[in-house]
PDB file of N, CA, C and O in Angstrom:
ATOM      1  N   MET A   1      54.165 168.096-206.587  1.00  0.00           N
ATOM      2  CA  MET A   1      52.688 168.128-206.052  1.00  0.00           C
ATOM      3  C   MET A   1      51.633 167.875-206.748  1.00  0.00           C
ATOM      4  O   MET A   1      50.633 167.347-206.261  1.00  0.00           O
ATOM      5  N   LEU A   2      51.760 168.277-208.145  1.00  0.00           N
ATOM      6  CA  LEU A   2      50.875 168.250-209.094  1.00  0.00           C
ATOM      7  C   LEU A   2      50.563 166.608-209.346  1.00  0.00           C
ATOM      8  O   LEU A   2      49.428 166.163-209.519  1.00  0.00           O
ATOM      9  N   ALA A   3      51.875 165.749-209.331  1.00  0.00           N
ATOM     10  CA  ALA A   3      51.642 164.436-209.296  1.00  0.00           C
ATOM     11  C   ALA A   3      51.093 163.668-208.410  1.00  0.00           C
ATOM     12  O   ALA A   3      50.456 162.653-208.690  1.00  0.00           O
ATOM     13  N   GLU A   4      51.303 164.104-207.250  1.00  0.00           N
ATOM     14  CA  GLU A   4      50.571 163.708-205.877  1.00  0.00           C
ATOM     15  C   GLU A   4      49.064 163.902-206.089  1.00  0.00           C
ATOM     16  O   GLU A   4      48.326 162.942-205.867  1.00  0.00           O
ATOM     17  N   LYS A   5      48.642 164.861-206.428  1.00  0.00           N
ATOM     18  CA  LYS A   5      47.236 165.143-206.668  1.00  0.00           C
ATOM     19  C   LYS A   5      46.332 164.144-207.719  1.00  0.00           C
ATOM     20  O   LYS A   5      45.255 163.581-207.522  1.00  0.00           O
ATOM     21  N   PHE A   6      47.335 164.163-209.071  1.00  0.00           N
ATOM     22  CA  PHE A   6      46.964 163.555-210.169  1.00  0.00           C
ATOM     23  C   PHE A   6      46.707 161.873-209.235  1.00  0.00           C
ATOM     24  O   PHE A   6      45.612 161.326-209.363  1.00  0.00           O
ATOM     25  N   PHE A   7      47.661 161.293-208.468  1.00  0.00           N
ATOM     26  CA  PHE A   7      47.656 160.120-208.227  1.00  0.00           C
ATOM     27  C   PHE A   7      46.359 159.980-207.010  1.00  0.00           C
ATOM     28  O   PHE A   7      45.673 158.958-206.984  1.00  0.00           O
ATOM     29  N   LEU A   8      46.158 160.956-206.172  1.00  0.00           N
ATOM     30  CA  LEU A   8      45.034 160.929-205.293  1.00  0.00           C
ATOM     31  C   LEU A   8      43.785 160.819-206.128  1.00  0.00           C
ATOM     32  O   LEU A   8      42.949 160.026-205.694  1.00  0.00           O
ATOM     33  N   VAL A   9      43.494 161.460-207.243  1.00  0.00           N
ATOM     34  CA  VAL A   9      42.207 161.581-208.215  1.00  0.00           C
ATOM     35  C   VAL A   9      42.165 160.232-208.435  1.00  0.00           C
ATOM     36  O   VAL A   9      41.272 159.509-207.992  1.00  0.00           O
ATOM     37  N   LEU A  10      43.356 159.750-209.290  1.00  0.00           N
ATOM     38  CA  LEU A  10      43.347 158.231-209.689  1.00  0.00           C
ATOM     39  C   LEU A  10      42.726 157.195-208.517  1.00  0.00           C
ATOM     40  O   LEU A  10      41.815 156.372-208.605  1.00  0.00           O
ATOM     41  N   GLU A  11      43.349 157.465-207.699  1.00  0.00           N
ATOM     42  CA  GLU A  11      43.018 156.304-206.458  1.00  0.00           C
ATOM     43  C   GLU A  11      41.394 156.492-206.117  1.00  0.00           C
ATOM     44  O   GLU A  11      40.622 155.559-205.898  1.00  0.00           O
ATOM     45  N   THR A  12      41.064 157.856-206.122  1.00  0.00           N
ATOM     46  CA  THR A  12      39.810 158.158-205.929  1.00  0.00           C
ATOM     47  C   THR A  12      38.724 157.300-207.187  1.00  0.00           C
ATOM     48  O   THR A  12      37.742 156.615-206.903  1.00  0.00           O
ATOM     49  N   ILE A  13      39.039 157.471-208.022  1.00  0.00           N
ATOM     50  CA  ILE A  13      38.149 156.969-209.201  1.00  0.00           C
ATOM     51  C   ILE A  13      38.155 155.426-209.047  1.00  0.00           C
ATOM     52  O   ILE A  13      37.073 154.855-208.904  1.00  0.00           O
ATOM     53  N   ARG A  14      39.373 154.680-209.069  1.00  0.00           N
ATOM     54  CA  ARG A  14      39.619 153.567-208.887  1.00  0.00           C
ATOM     55  C   ARG A  14      38.948 152.959-207.789  1.00  0.00           C
ATOM     56  O   ARG A  14      38.481 151.830-207.940  1.00  0.00           O
ATOM     57  N   SER A  15      38.809 153.719-206.413  1.00  0.00           N
ATOM     58  CA  SER A  15      37.991 152.978-205.328  1.00  0.00           C
ATOM     59  C   SER A  15      36.576 153.364-205.509  1.00  0.00           C
ATOM     60  O   SER A  15      35.801 152.760-204.767  1.00  0.00           O
ATOM     61  N   HIS A  16      36.122 154.110-206.211  1.00  0.00           N
ATOM     62  CA  HIS A  16      34.620 154.281-206.647  1.00  0.00           C
ATOM     63  C   HIS A  16      33.953 153.230-207.746  1.00  0.00           C
ATOM     64  O   HIS A  16      32.886 152.633-207.603  1.00  0.00           O
ATOM     65  N   ALA A  17      34.936 153.152-208.976  1.00  0.00           N
ATOM     66  CA  ALA A  17      34.635 152.050-209.696  1.00  0.00           C
ATOM     67  C   ALA A  17      34.715 150.900-209.356  1.00  0.00           C
ATOM     68  O   ALA A  17      34.277 150.157-210.234  1.00  0.00           O
ATOM     69  N   SER A  18      35.174 150.238-208.233  1.00  0.00           N
ATOM     70  CA  SER A  18      35.067 148.876-207.916  1.00  0.00           C
ATOM     71  C   SER A  18      34.000 148.854-206.933  1.00  0.00           C
ATOM     72  O   SER A  18      33.853 147.720-206.478  1.00  0.00           O
ATOM     73  N   ASP A  19      33.264 149.652-206.486  1.00  0.00           N
ATOM     74  CA  ASP A  19      32.017 149.477-205.594  1.00  0.00           C
ATOM     75  C   ASP A  19      31.050 148.382-206.106  1.00  0.00           C
ATOM     76  O   ASP A  19      30.902 148.216-207.317  1.00  0.00           O
ATOM     77  N   ASP A  20      30.510 147.769-205.357  1.00  0.00           N
ATOM     78  CA  ASP A  20      29.471 146.816-205.922  1.00  0.00           C
ATOM     79  C   ASP A  20      28.256 147.586-205.689  1.00  0.00           C
ATOM     80  O   ASP A  20      27.359 147.282-206.476  1.00  0.00           O
ATOM     81  N   LYS A  21      27.983 148.406-204.924  1.00  0.00           N
ATOM     82  CA  LYS A  21      26.599 149.054-205.054  1.00  0.00           C
ATOM     83  C   LYS A  21      26.645 150.662-205.759  1.00  0.00           C
ATOM     84  O   LYS A  21      27.513 151.490-205.483  1.00  0.00           O
ATOM     85  N   PRO A  22      25.655 150.856-206.598  1.00  0.00           N
ATOM     86  CA  PRO A  22      25.593 151.967-207.093  1.00  0.00           C
ATOM     87  C   PRO A  22      25.262 152.972-206.166  1.00  0.00           C
ATOM     88  O   PRO A  22      24.449 152.700-205.283  1.00  0.00           O
ATOM     89  N   SER A  23      25.912 154.411-206.249  1.00  0.00           N
ATOM     90  CA  SER A  23      25.568 155.350-205.356  1.00  0.00           C
ATOM     91  C   SER A  23      25.287 156.481-205.757  1.00  0.00           C
ATOM     92  O   SER A  23      26.184 156.978-206.438  1.00  0.00           O
ATOM     93  N   GLY A  24      24.091 157.316-205.563  1.00  0.00           N
ATOM     94  CA  GLY A  24      23.703 158.334-205.958  1.00  0.00           C
ATOM     95  C   GLY A  24      22.770 158.412-207.530  1.00  0.00           C
ATOM     96  O   GLY A  24      22.686 157.361-208.164  1.00  0.00           O
ATOM     97  N   SER A  25      22.266 159.367-207.956  1.00  0.00           N
ATOM     98  CA  SER A  25      21.474 159.123-209.049  1.00  0.00           C
ATOM     99  C   SER A  25      22.325 159.398-210.584  1.00  0.00           C
ATOM    100  O   SER A  25      21.949 159.570-211.743  1.00  0.00           O
ATOM    101  N   ARG A  26      23.595 159.338-209.929  1.00  0.00           N
ATOM    102  CA  ARG A  26      24.326 159.185-211.422  1.00  0.00           C
ATOM    103  C   ARG A  26      25.155 157.816-211.765  1.00  0.00           C
ATOM    104  O   ARG A  26      26.204 157.662-212.391  1.00  0.00           O
ATOM    105  N   SER A  27      24.457 157.062-211.245  1.00  0.00           N
ATOM    106  CA  SER A  27      24.969 155.550-211.544  1.00  0.00           C
ATOM    107  C   SER A  27      24.146 155.179-212.632  1.00  0.00           C
ATOM    108  O   SER A  27      23.039 155.624-212.932  1.00  0.00           O
ATOM    109  N   SER A  28      24.904 154.208-213.249  1.00  0.00           N
ATOM    110  CA  SER A  28      24.245 153.637-214.408  1.00  0.00           C
ATOM    111  C   SER A  28      23.042 152.621-213.973  1.00  0.00           C
ATOM    112  O   SER A  28      23.088 152.067-212.875  1.00  0.00           O
ATOM    113  N   PRO A  29      22.070 152.423-214.791  1.00  0.00           N
ATOM    114  CA  PRO A  29      20.723 151.598-214.460  1.00  0.00           C
ATOM    115  C   PRO A  29      21.263 149.917-214.252  1.00  0.00           C
ATOM    116  O   PRO A  29      22.095 149.497-215.056  1.00  0.00           O
ATOM    117  N   VAL A  30      20.925 149.306-213.518  1.00  0.00           N
ATOM    118  CA  VAL A  30      20.951 147.735-213.033  1.00  0.00           C
ATOM    119  C   VAL A  30      20.123 146.835-213.956  1.00  0.00           C
ATOM    120  O   VAL A  30      18.976 146.640-213.554  1.00  0.00           O
ATOM    121  N   VAL A  31      20.485 146.208-215.181  1.00  0.00           N
ATOM    122  CA  VAL A  31      19.697 145.389-215.898  1.00  0.00           C
ATOM    123  C   VAL A  31      19.256 144.196-214.853  1.00  0.00           C
ATOM    124  O   VAL A  31      20.044 143.616-214.106  1.00  0.00           O
ATOM    125  N   THR A  32      17.968 143.967-214.937  1.00  0.00           N
ATOM    126  CA  THR A  32      17.343 142.760-214.252  1.00  0.00           C
ATOM    127  C   THR A  32      16.960 141.612-215.166  1.00  0.00           C
ATOM    128  O   THR A  32      17.380 140.469-214.986  1.00  0.00           O
ATOM    129  N   ASP A  33      16.197 141.938-216.092  1.00  0.00           N
ATOM    130  CA  ASP A  33      15.728 140.929-216.950  1.00  0.00           C
ATOM    131  C   ASP A  33      16.526 141.101-218.316  1.00  0.00           C
ATOM    132  O   ASP A  33      16.839 142.248-218.636  1.00  0.00           O
ATOM    133  N   PRO A  34      16.845 140.132-219.071  1.00  0.00           N
ATOM    134  CA  PRO A  34      17.155 140.055-220.266  1.00  0.00           C
ATOM    135  C   PRO A  34      16.227 140.615-221.158  1.00  0.00           C
ATOM    136  O   PRO A  34      15.062 140.605-220.760  1.00  0.00           O
ATOM    137  N   VAL A  35      16.457 141.128-222.322  1.00  0.00           N
ATOM    138  CA  VAL A  35      15.510 141.858-223.393  1.00  0.00           C
ATOM    139  C   VAL A  35      15.194 140.345-224.489  1.00  0.00           C
ATOM    140  O   VAL A  35      16.082 139.647-224.977  1.00  0.00           O
ATOM    141  N   ALA A  36      13.805 140.160-224.646  1.00  0.00           N
ATOM    142  CA  ALA A  36      13.577 139.337-225.261  1.00  0.00           C
ATOM    143  C   ALA A  36      13.830 139.573-227.032  1.00  0.00           C
ATOM    144  O   ALA A  36      13.558 140.612-227.634  1.00  0.00           O
ATOM    145  N   PRO A  37      14.428 138.287-227.656  1.00  0.00           N
ATOM    146  CA  PRO A  37      14.770 138.602-228.952  1.00  0.00           C
ATOM    147  C   PRO A  37      13.477 138.902-229.767  1.00  0.00           C
ATOM    148  O   PRO A  37      12.348 138.524-229.453  1.00  0.00           O
ATOM    149  N   ILE A  38      13.801 139.615-230.828  1.00  0.00           N
ATOM    150  CA  ILE A  38      12.883 139.776-231.982  1.00  0.00           C
ATOM    151  C   ILE A  38      13.307 139.133-232.955  1.00  0.00           C
ATOM    152  O   ILE A  38      14.459 139.200-233.384  1.00  0.00           O
ATOM    153  N   PRO A  39      12.416 138.444-233.399  1.00  0.00           N
ATOM    154  CA  PRO A  39      12.690 137.350-234.587  1.00  0.00           C
ATOM    155  C   PRO A  39      12.649 138.531-235.868  1.00  0.00           C
ATOM    156  O   PRO A  39      11.951 139.530-236.041  1.00  0.00           O
ATOM    157  N   ILE A  40      13.665 137.943-236.598  1.00  0.00           N
ATOM    158  CA  ILE A  40      13.863 138.692-237.876  1.00  0.00           C
ATOM    159  C   ILE A  40      13.530 137.718-239.009  1.00  0.00           C
ATOM    160  O   ILE A  40      14.167 136.679-239.178  1.00  0.00           O
ATOM    161  N   LYS A  41      12.411 138.132-239.845  1.00  0.00           N
ATOM    162  CA  LYS A  41      12.212 137.300-241.041  1.00  0.00           C
ATOM    163  C   LYS A  41      12.977 137.910-242.395  1.00  0.00           C
ATOM    164  O   LYS A  41      13.136 139.121-242.542  1.00  0.00           O
ATOM    165  N   PRO A  42      13.342 137.112-243.173  1.00  0.00           N
ATOM    166  CA  PRO A  42      13.877 137.437-244.372  1.00  0.00           C
ATOM    167  C   PRO A  42      12.899 137.880-245.554  1.00  0.00           C
ATOM    168  O   PRO A  42      11.876 137.223-245.746  1.00  0.00           O
ATOM    169  N   PRO A  43      13.167 138.858-246.255  1.00  0.00           N
ATOM    170  CA  PRO A  43      12.100 139.058-247.324  1.00  0.00           C
ATOM    171  C   PRO A  43      11.577 138.023-248.161  1.00  0.00           C
ATOM    172  O   PRO A  43      12.421 137.298-248.688  1.00  0.00           O
ATOM    173  N   SER A  44      10.461 137.810-248.384  1.00  0.00           N
ATOM    174  CA  SER A  44      10.237 136.755-249.572  1.00  0.00           C
ATOM    175  C   SER A  44      10.630 136.973-250.729  1.00  0.00           C
ATOM    176  O   SER A  44      11.106 138.096-250.890  1.00  0.00           O
ATOM    177  N   GLU A  45      10.604 136.152-251.819  1.00  0.00           N
ATOM    178  CA  GLU A  45      11.323 136.418-253.348  1.00  0.00           C
ATOM    179  C   GLU A  45      10.533 137.305-254.113  1.00  0.00           C
ATOM    180  O   GLU A  45      10.916 137.820-255.163  1.00  0.00           O
ATOM    181  N   LYS A  46       9.031 137.548-253.398  1.00  0.00           N
ATOM    182  CA  LYS A  46       8.145 138.311-254.414  1.00  0.00           C
ATOM    183  C   LYS A  46       8.678 139.853-254.125  1.00  0.00           C
ATOM    184  O   LYS A  46       8.584 140.687-255.026  1.00  0.00           O
ATOM    185  N   GLN A  47       9.268 140.221-252.774  1.00  0.00           N
ATOM    186  CA  GLN A  47       9.749 141.307-252.289  1.00  0.00           C
ATOM    187  C   GLN A  47      11.228 141.585-252.773  1.00  0.00           C
ATOM    188  O   GLN A  47      11.709 142.686-252.504  1.00  0.00           O
ATOM    189  N   ILE A  48      11.956 140.687-253.448  1.00  0.00           N
ATOM    190  CA  ILE A  48      13.241 141.132-253.874  1.00  0.00           C
ATOM    191  C   ILE A  48      13.407 141.546-255.295  1.00  0.00           C
ATOM    192  O   ILE A  48      13.152 140.828-256.262  1.00  0.00           O
ATOM    193  N   LYS A  49      13.841 142.727-255.335  1.00  0.00           N
ATOM    194  CA  LYS A  49      13.698 142.740-256.776  1.00  0.00           C
ATOM    195  C   LYS A  49      15.134 142.543-257.597  1.00  0.00           C
ATOM    196  O   LYS A  49      16.180 142.958-257.097  1.00  0.00           O
ATOM    197  N   THR A  50      15.112 141.992-258.676  1.00  0.00           N
ATOM    198  CA  THR A  50      16.299 141.683-259.471  1.00  0.00           C
ATOM    199  C   THR A  50      16.145 142.612-260.645  1.00  0.00           C
ATOM    200  O   THR A  50      15.100 142.917-261.218  1.00  0.00           O
ATOM    201  N   PRO A  51      17.736 143.123-260.974  1.00  0.00           N
ATOM    202  CA  PRO A  51      17.702 144.051-262.069  1.00  0.00           C
ATOM    203  C   PRO A  51      17.495 143.423-263.201  1.00  0.00           C
ATOM    204  O   PRO A  51      17.899 142.266-263.324  1.00  0.00           O
ATOM    205  N   SER A  52      16.856 144.046-264.191  1.00  0.00           N
ATOM    206  CA  SER A  52      16.767 143.473-265.674  1.00  0.00           C
ATOM    207  C   SER A  52      17.611 143.756-266.583  1.00  0.00           C
ATOM    208  O   SER A  52      17.487 143.280-267.711  1.00  0.00           O
TER     209      SER A  52
END
């Protein structure tokens, strides 16, 4: 009996996980635009300290 309930829960989770449309407010947000990359500049030689 417990195993049957376990499989019912698994089937329910699988069916909701394969839904195309998010339902309710608990769903994760959908990304519509990619985030623009932020350029990273390496430090100049003046900023790099060498051990003396």
